[in-house]
Every structure is written in structure tokens, then in C-alpha cells.
N, C-alpha and C positions, 0 to 999 in steps of 0.2 A: 536579525533575522541572519541565518547562514546564506552564503552564498549557494545558488545552487548549482548541481552535478549532474552532467547528462548522465542518462539510463542508458545502461546496454540494453540493445532490443529484444535478447532473451531473455530477460526479466518481465518486460510488458509481456511477451508471448506467454510467458508462465502465468502471467495473473491473468492474461484471457482465456486461457485453457481454464484457470478457476473459476472464473465466473462462467464459463460455460456450462459446467459441469456441477454448477451450486456446490463445489468444495470450499471446505472451511479452513482457515488456513490462521496457524499461532503464529503472529508476529511482535517483536518487536520494536520500538519506533520511538521517534522525538519530537515533541511537539513543535509546529516551526516555529512560535515565538516567545516560546518559553523555555524551550528545550529540554524540558520534562519528560523522564521515559515513561515511555508506558509499554505493557505488555499484556496480550488476550486473543484471545482467539475471536476473526472477525471472518465474515461471510463476504466476499467481494461481490461490488454489482457493477463498478464500472472503471475503467481508466480514462480520467480526464484532462485536458489540457487547460490551463487558467494562466493567462499573464507570464507566458514563454516557460512554466513549470507543469509536469505530470504530477498528477495526485491520485490515488484508488481512492471510490467511491466505496463506503462498504456499513455492514448493520454489524454492531459489536453483540454480545453476549447478552445485553439487556435490548436488545433491539432498537437502539439509537442509532442514527445514521452517525456516521464520521467521514472525516476526509483526511488523510493522510498523504503528506507527500512524499513520494517513491524514494528520494534520496535521503530520507533518514530514517525509512526504515533498514535497522540494524543487523536484521536474520534476513535478507533477500531469500526467497522460497529458490528450489535448487530445480534447473532445467529438467521435464520431463523425455523422455526416450523413448 
């Protein structure tokens, strides 16, 4: 498992906006345990903290619930102006 890196506040704020507006995001991320790369469209549901790490809970395109560690997202969404 990779060492956790802190996430800038603007990233969590951007994800919270996506959650509140029902936005779908195209993300590229790595699996926390295997480092396998994933890419897909997800509908963010909640940013949660677990064991001192921040995670995004989301539904994928197949409607399955997934959990993505925020520091393993490789194309973080840009801030909204």
C-alpha cells in the first residue's frame, strides 16, 4: 500500500460540489491495494475519512458502489470558478 499523501482542500471542495450537483466525473485512479489503474465515469456520493485517509465513495457506470482513495486519483478535478 502506498503512503498516503494529504489532499489540498480545493480538491475536496470540488468533489463536494460534484456531489451536491449530481455531476458525473471521468476519473483515472489506482487501486489502493494492487496499484491497478482504473478509468471510468463515476457519480460521487460522499467524501469520507477512514483510518486517517480521505476516500470518495461513488457509483460507477454499472451502478456498483466503489471507494477511491483521494490521493490515488491521477486526474483530480479542476476547481470551479
